[in-house]
C-alpha positions as CSV (number, residue, x, y, z in Angstrom):
1,M,0.0,0.0,0.0
2,A,2.8,2.5,0.9
3,A,4.7,1.6,-2.2
4,A,1.6,2.3,-4.4
5,L,1.0,5.6,-2.7
6,S,4.6,6.8,-3.0
7,L,4.6,5.8,-6.7
8,T,1.4,7.8,-7.3
9,L,2.9,10.8,-5.6
10,A,6.1,10.5,-7.6
11,L,4.3,10.3,-10.9
12,G,2.0,13.2,-10.0
13,A,5.0,15.4,-9.3
14,C,6.3,14.8,-12.8
15,A,3.1,15.6,-14.7
16,A,2.3,19.2,-15.7
17,P,-1.1,20.4,-14.6
18,Q,-3.7,20.3,-17.2
19,G,-3.9,23.6,-19.1
20,A,-0.4,24.6,-18.1
21,G,1.2,27.1,-20.4
22,T,4.0,26.6,-22.9
23,G,6.5,28.3,-20.7
24,V,6.8,31.2,-23.1
25,P,5.8,34.4,-21.3
26,A,3.5,36.8,-22.9
27,A,4.8,40.2,-23.9
28,P,3.6,43.2,-21.8
29,L,0.9,45.3,-23.4
30,R,1.3,49.0,-23.1
31,V,-1.9,51.0,-23.7
32,T,-2.2,54.7,-24.4
33,N,-5.3,56.8,-25.2
34,G,-5.1,56.8,-29.0
35,G,-1.5,58.0,-28.9
36,L,-2.2,60.5,-26.0
37,P,-1.2,59.6,-22.5
38,F,-3.7,58.2,-20.0
39,A,-4.0,59.8,-16.6
40,Y,-3.6,57.6,-13.5
41,H,-7.3,57.7,-12.7
42,E,-8.2,56.3,-16.2
43,G,-7.3,52.7,-15.4
44,A,-10.8,51.4,-16.2
45,A,-10.8,53.1,-19.6
46,A,-7.2,51.7,-20.3
47,R,-8.4,48.2,-19.4
48,R,-11.3,48.5,-21.9
49,V,-8.8,49.6,-24.6
50,A,-6.5,46.7,-23.7
51,M,-9.4,44.2,-23.8
52,E,-10.4,45.5,-27.2
53,T,-6.8,45.3,-28.5
54,C,-6.5,41.7,-27.4
55,A,-10.0,40.8,-28.8
56,A,-8.9,42.2,-32.2
57,E,-6.0,39.6,-32.1
58,G,-8.4,36.8,-31.1
59,A,-7.0,36.7,-27.6
60,T,-8.0,37.7,-24.1
61,L,-6.4,40.2,-21.7
62,R,-4.5,38.6,-18.8
63,T,-4.7,41.0,-15.9
64,S,-2.3,40.8,-13.0
65,I,-1.6,42.4,-9.7
66,Y,1.6,43.7,-11.3
67,D,-0.2,45.8,-13.9
68,R,0.8,49.4,-13.5
69,F,0.6,53.0,-14.7
70,E,3.9,54.1,-16.2
71,A,4.7,57.4,-18.0
72,G,1.2,58.0,-19.4
73,A,0.6,54.4,-20.4
74,W,-1.0,51.5,-18.5
75,V,1.1,48.4,-18.7
76,F,-0.5,45.0,-18.5
77,V,2.4,42.8,-17.8
78,E,0.9,39.5,-18.8
79,G,-0.4,40.9,-22.1
80,C,-2.8,38.9,-24.3
81,A,-3.3,35.2,-24.3
């Protein structure tokens, strides 16, 4: 019984979880307001633009706690997937 359990645990550790990525990180997506800078308080509008940008590529926006406002642009670090 103990041998079967340890074998099951060992095999489970080697398998990648279902739906695991390819290991290739997505490029960050920088969003501006039609070429003009966004303001810090316009994060919701920037997210809508980012979602539309990804949808145009047939992908979805991957948001993260590391998304940030930087020099007039909102940066979505995980980009589109």
